[in-house]
C-alpha positions in Angstrom: 56.2 -26.3 -23.5 57.1 -23.6 -26.0 56.2 -23.7 -29.6 58.6 -23.5 -32.6 57.2 -20.3 -34.1 60.1 -17.9 -34.7 59.9 -14.6 -36.5 63.1 -13.0 -38.0 64.1 -10.3 -40.4 61.5 -7.8 -41.7 58.6 -9.9 -40.2 60.3 -9.4 -36.8 60.0 -5.6 -37.0 56.4 -5.7 -38.3 55.3 -8.0 -35.5 57.0 -5.9 -32.8 54.8 -2.9 -33.9 51.7 -4.7 -32.5 53.3 -6.0 -29.3 53.3 -4.6 -25.8 56.5 -4.8 -23.8 56.0 -6.6 -20.5 59.5 -7.0 -19.0 63.2 -6.7 -19.9 65.8 -9.2 -18.7 69.1 -7.3 -19.1 71.2 -10.2 -17.8 70.1 -12.6 -20.4 69.3 -10.1 -23.2 65.6 -11.0 -23.4 62.5 -8.8 -23.8 59.1 -10.2 -23.1 56.0 -9.0 -25.0 52.3 -9.8 -25.2 50.0 -9.3 -28.2 47.0 -7.7 -26.6 44.7 -8.8 -29.5 45.6 -12.5 -29.6 47.0 -12.8 -26.0 50.1 -14.5 -27.5 53.3 -14.2 -25.5 56.5 -13.5 -27.2 60.2 -13.2 -26.2 62.8 -11.2 -28.2 66.1 -13.0 -28.0 69.5 -13.0 -29.7 70.4 -16.6 -30.5 73.8 -15.7 -31.9 75.0 -13.8 -28.8 78.6 -14.5 -29.7 78.3 -12.2 -32.8 79.0 -8.5 -32.5 76.0 -6.7 -30.9 74.4 -10.0 -30.1 73.6 -10.9 -33.7 70.2 -10.6 -35.4 67.2 -10.6 -33.0 64.3 -12.9 -33.3 60.8 -13.2 -31.7 59.8 -16.6 -30.4 56.3 -17.5 -29.4 56.1 -18.9 -25.9 53.3 -20.6 -23.9 54.0 -18.7 -20.7 56.4 -16.2 -19.2 59.2 -17.6 -16.9 57.7 -16.0 -13.9 54.2 -17.5 -14.3 
């Protein structure tokens, strides 16, 4: 089960600086990351995909990657 921790706005960009990109899903507009220090797994997503350019991105903490 995934948690409800979501990071947006300025905090989104600050958090991305410490993450390592793991995989890109070009079909679903998702980018998967891991925080090497905490081992947390994150997914970058665009929840307002109907907006121009996919809307504002957000990072969501997940318990595991879909391929695990």
